[in-house]
C-alpha positions as CSV (number, residue, x, y, z in Angstrom):
1,M,-0.1,0.0,-0.5
2,K,1.4,3.2,-1.0
3,I,1.0,6.4,1.5
4,V,0.1,9.4,0.2
5,N,0.1,13.2,1.8
6,P,-3.4,13.9,3.1
7,E,-3.7,17.0,1.3
8,K,-4.1,15.2,-2.0
9,L,-6.8,13.5,-0.7
10,L,-8.4,16.3,1.0
11,I,-7.9,18.2,-2.5
12,Q,-10.5,15.1,-4.3
13,V,-12.5,14.9,-1.8
14,V,-12.9,18.8,-1.2
15,S,-13.2,19.0,-5.0
16,I,-16.2,16.8,-4.7
17,L,-17.9,18.3,-2.3
18,D,-18.0,21.6,-4.2
19,Q,-19.1,20.1,-7.2
20,L,-22.6,18.7,-5.2
21,K,-22.8,21.6,-3.9
22,I,-22.2,20.3,-0.2
23,E,-21.4,22.5,2.6
24,Y,-18.4,21.5,4.2
25,F,-15.7,22.3,6.7
26,I,-12.5,20.6,7.7
27,T,-11.7,20.0,11.5
28,G,-9.3,17.5,13.3
29,G,-5.9,17.2,12.4
30,L,-5.8,18.3,9.2
31,A,-7.6,21.2,11.3
32,R,-4.7,21.5,14.0
33,A,-2.0,21.9,11.5
34,V,-3.8,24.9,9.8
35,W,-3.8,26.4,13.0
36,G,-1.6,24.8,15.7
37,T,1.6,23.0,14.5
38,P,1.0,19.5,12.3
39,R,0.9,15.9,13.7
40,S,0.3,12.9,12.6
41,T,-2.9,11.9,11.3
42,S,-4.5,9.0,9.5
43,D,-7.5,10.4,8.6
44,I,-9.2,13.3,6.8
45,D,-12.2,15.0,9.4
46,V,-15.1,17.0,7.7
47,V,-18.6,18.0,8.7
48,I,-20.9,18.3,5.6
49,K,-24.0,19.4,5.4
50,I,-25.6,17.1,3.0
51,L,-29.4,15.1,2.0
52,E,-30.4,11.4,1.9
53,S,-30.7,12.4,-1.8
54,Q,-27.3,13.4,-2.3
55,V,-25.7,10.2,-1.2
56,S,-25.5,7.9,-4.0
57,L,-23.7,11.3,-6.2
58,L,-21.3,11.6,-3.3
59,A,-20.4,7.8,-3.1
60,K,-20.3,7.4,-7.0
61,A,-17.3,10.6,-6.9
62,L,-16.0,9.1,-4.6
63,R,-15.5,5.8,-5.7
64,K,-13.5,7.4,-8.7
65,I,-11.1,8.5,-6.6
66,S,-10.1,5.0,-6.1
67,R,-12.3,1.9,-7.5
68,L,-11.1,-0.2,-4.8
69,G,-12.4,2.7,-2.6
70,Y,-15.4,2.0,0.1
71,I,-18.3,3.9,1.1
72,D,-21.5,2.1,2.5
73,E,-24.5,4.1,1.3
74,D,-26.7,2.6,3.5
75,T,-24.4,3.3,6.6
76,A,-24.3,6.9,5.2
77,K,-27.9,7.4,5.1
78,E,-28.5,6.3,8.2
79,A,-25.9,9.2,9.6
80,I,-27.9,11.7,7.6
81,R,-31.0,10.6,9.8
82,N,-29.0,10.2,12.7
83,K,-26.6,13.7,12.8
84,G,-23.6,10.6,13.2
85,E,-20.6,9.6,11.0
86,F,-19.7,7.5,8.4
87,N,-16.7,6.7,6.1
88,F,-14.0,6.5,2.7
89,I,-11.9,4.5,2.6
90,D,-9.1,4.8,0.0
91,P,-6.8,1.9,-0.3
92,D,-4.3,3.6,-2.4
93,S,-3.4,5.9,0.2
94,G,-4.2,4.2,3.1
95,L,-6.3,7.1,4.6
96,K,-10.1,7.5,5.9
97,V,-12.4,10.2,5.4
98,D,-15.0,10.7,8.2
99,F,-17.4,12.3,7.5
100,W,-19.7,13.9,10.2
101,V,-23.0,15.1,9.4
102,A,-23.7,18.5,10.7
103,K,-26.7,18.8,13.5
104,N,-29.3,21.4,13.2
105,N,-28.6,23.4,16.3
106,E,-27.1,26.8,17.3
107,K,-23.5,25.4,17.5
108,S,-23.0,24.1,13.9
109,L,-24.8,26.8,11.9
110,S,-22.1,29.5,13.7
111,E,-19.0,26.9,13.2
112,F,-20.3,26.9,9.6
113,R,-20.6,30.8,9.8
114,R,-17.6,31.3,11.4
115,R,-15.3,28.7,9.4
116,V,-12.4,30.2,7.4
117,L,-11.5,29.5,3.7
118,K,-7.5,29.1,3.8
119,N,-5.0,28.5,0.6
120,I,-4.2,24.5,0.2
121,E,-1.5,23.8,-2.5
122,G,-3.6,27.1,-4.5
123,V,-6.6,24.9,-4.2
124,K,-9.4,26.9,-1.5
125,I,-10.6,24.8,1.5
126,Y,-13.3,25.9,4.4
127,F,-11.8,24.9,8.0
128,I,-13.3,25.0,11.3
129,S,-12.2,28.5,12.7
130,P,-9.5,27.9,15.3
131,E,-11.6,29.0,17.9
132,D,-14.8,26.8,17.1
133,L,-11.9,23.6,17.2
134,I,-10.5,24.7,20.2
135,L,-13.7,24.6,22.1
136,N,-14.7,21.1,20.5
137,K,-10.9,19.5,21.4
138,L,-12.0,20.9,25.3
139,E,-15.2,19.3,25.0
140,W,-14.0,16.1,23.4
141,H,-11.7,15.9,26.4
142,N,-14.6,16.8,28.7
143,Q,-16.6,13.4,27.5
144,G,-13.5,11.4,27.9
145,G,-11.1,12.6,25.0
146,S,-7.6,11.5,25.4
147,A,-4.7,14.4,26.5
148,V,-4.4,14.4,22.5
149,Q,-6.9,16.7,23.0
150,L,-5.5,19.0,25.5
151,E,-2.1,19.1,23.2
152,D,-3.9,20.2,20.1
153,V,-5.3,23.2,22.2
154,R,-2.2,24.5,23.1
155,S,-0.6,24.0,19.7
156,I,-3.4,26.3,18.3
157,L,-3.3,28.7,21.4
158,K,0.2,29.3,21.2
159,S,0.6,29.0,17.0
160,S,-3.1,31.3,16.9
161,G,-3.0,32.8,19.7
162,K,-2.6,35.9,19.4
163,K,-5.4,36.0,16.1
164,L,-8.2,34.6,18.3
165,N,-11.4,36.0,19.4
166,F,-11.1,35.2,22.7
167,N,-14.7,36.9,23.8
168,Y,-15.7,34.7,21.3
169,L,-13.9,32.4,23.0
170,K,-14.9,32.7,26.5
171,K,-18.4,33.0,26.3
172,Q,-18.6,29.9,24.2
173,A,-16.6,27.7,26.6
174,I,-19.2,29.3,29.5
175,K,-22.0,27.8,27.3
176,L,-20.4,24.3,26.6
177,E,-19.2,24.4,30.8
178,V,-15.2,23.9,28.9
179,D,-14.3,27.4,30.5
180,D,-12.0,26.7,33.4
181,L,-10.1,24.2,31.6
182,L,-9.9,26.8,28.7
183,E,-7.8,29.0,31.7
184,E,-6.3,26.9,32.6
185,L,-5.0,26.4,29.7
186,L,-4.6,29.9,28.8
187,Q,-2.7,30.2,32.1
188,P,0.6,30.3,30.6
189,L,0.3,32.8,28.0
190,T,-1.3,34.8,30.1
191,G,1.1,34.3,33.0
């Protein structure tokens, strides 16, 4: 199996989403690489707004990336109904694309409003805002996530700190009940 860099697959997937007019943003390890420092990742995390009627078109387009690529259309439709997750596995690259179906709530709507276009290898790609990525990482950590989530937050704070909207970050942290954890992680930056 040949391992390729995730940016190549990312660009292919984003091109498909754009063609199908499926709204999206990139989150997870690749978003950390944009807002913080890169770390190894074997998947691409994408939050999408998708309808069941778009699943077959998405699956057909993804299979053009790799004829052996795997996506279960029934699982995708169930994920849409339950606002869950489904994936595409690309055996040519050894990478997995996790598609997270956007929830119908204010938090998700805000994340889509605040997403940021970044240029990756000449292609404009939407990424979750650094503030929303921090908030998600803090939430995941509180829900039993690993120490990796906190390391990701530290990396983003260190690299993007001066550019962050701290008013938004602190206000949302209170709503999500992660404000104590955020303050603890901000301590080294504020002295």
